[in-house]
N, C-alpha and C positions, 0 to 999 in steps of 0.2 A: 504494500500500500504506500502510495506516495503522499508525503506530507506537504501541504501548501501553506506556507506561512505568510503569503502575500495578503495585504489588506484590501486589495482590489476586488471588485465584484467580477463575476464571470463575464458579464457584458463589457466591463471596462478592460479586462484582459484581451478580449476579442478585438475591441476597437483600438487598443493600444493607447488609450487616453489616461491621463492622470485624473485625480479627483476633481480638478477644476476644469476639465475638458479642454478649453482653449485659452487658458490663462496666459501662456507665453505669448501667443499672438496678440492678445489684448495689451499685455505689458509693453511689447515692442511697438505696437501701433501708437500707444499713448506717448512713448518716448520720441518716436519719429515725428509725430505731429507737434510735439513740444519744440523740437529743434526747428521745424519749418515755421512754426509760429514766431519764434524768436527772430529768425532771419527776415521774414516778411514784415513783422512789426517794426523792425529797425528801418526797413525800406520805407514803410508808410509814415514813420516819424519824419523822415527827411522830406517826403512828398508834402506832408502837412506843413512843415516848417517853410518849404518853398512857396506855399500858398498864402502865408501870412501877409496881410496888407494888400493882396492882389484883388482886383474887382471880380465880381461874380462870374462874368463871361470867361475870364482867364482861368478861374478855378474849374469851371465846367469843361473848358478845352483841355486842361491838364488831366482831369479825371476821366475825360472821354477818350484820351489817347489809348489805342488798342493795347499797347504794352502795359500801361498802368492798369487798364481794365482787367487784363488777364492775371496780373499779379494780385489784384483785388479779389478776383474770383477764386484764385488759389488760396488766398488768405482766409476767405469766407469758408471754403470747404475744409481746410485744415483746422480752423478754429472751431467750427461746428462739430466735426468728428471728435476733436480733443475734448470739447465741452461735454459731449454725450458720454464719452468713455469715462471721464472724471466723475460725472454725476452718477453714472451707473455703479462705479465702485463705492461711492458714498452710500447710495441706496442699498446696495447689497450688504454693506457692512453694518448699517445702522437701522434698517427697517427689518423687523423680525417677524412680522406677520406675513405669511407666504402670499396670500391673496393681495394684500396691500403692496407688497414688494413687486409683484408682477404688474399691477396697475401703475405703480410709480415708474418702473422701467419703461413701460409702454408710453406713458405720458412724457417721459424724458426724451424718448426717441422722436415722438411727434413734435415736441417743442423744438428740438434741434433742427428737424426738417423744416418747420415753419420759419424759424429765424434764418436759416440758410436760404430758403426760397425767397423770402422777403428781401434779404440783403442782395442776393444774386439778381433779383428783379430790378432793384434800384440801380445797381451797377450797369446792368445791361440796358436799361432805359436811358441812363445817362450817356453810355458809350454809343448808343445808336441814335442819339439826338432827340430823345423824346422829351 
């Protein structure tokens, strides 16, 4: 008879997953988005500083530049993914009622999508001259 001292469930052994299922991917995605947020935030600080004292049409022209618009969209995507991942960790750590935890994670995902979509819409409208 073979002794199995593993604490993994039979399904976990078959799938080859640890107890957290996809924790490593979550961890790395949060770190990668943090680095991209840092780089993109520094760029946007310089863009905003360059707009100080300029008239509205100059600001619209700068923010409507395709290169700046693409950077803004990348920043929005990265920030929203990072925000969702960070809040998911907080929810999973501090909400102990399973049903409430599931609802909070779903609400968090919808909130991140709504913020990202509204922000992307604003950038696209500005960049296409709307």
